[in-house]
Phi, psi and omega in degrees: 000129179271172177298319179296320178294326178294320177296319178296320179297319179303314178295317182295318179293321176299317177297320183295323182262356175084020175207141180294145181254134177272172175298324178295321177297315180295322177298321178296320177300326181271003181063034176279154179301145187297326182284301185268354183299321179297320179295317178299315181296320179297323175295321178297329179294346175261309187264338184093145179284161178227169173063218185299327180294319179296319180293318178299317180293325176298323180287313180294336179300336180294350175291338182263142176292346181281350183239143180287156172283125184298148184306318183286355174253349186276089177260009187272340182263018178283157183296336183274001176255117179303139186303324181289341179271344187299314179300319180295321179291322176297316180296320177299318178298315179297322177297321177295321178294321177296320177297323178294319178298314179298320180297316181294330179282344177087000000 
């Protein structure tokens, strides 16, 4: 994930939960320390996050309709799920991801 993609993710997650997210909010999502976390996040907006933070953000991105549901989370296209139920189940999953983002923000 590049810095530009991280900025887009910040906007997309804010849109998904219905409130704009600050750098401090994004740092909180990544479990960065409250004091220096904002500075770290701002550096990431230039260089891009790495390691566990990048992976966590890829997962939280699924809260937004702008990002695909990752293959290892996509249990909706299995043969045992009727095709007419799949859109509702995907939407339910995205709502759960949005709730997780809100929970992490406190």
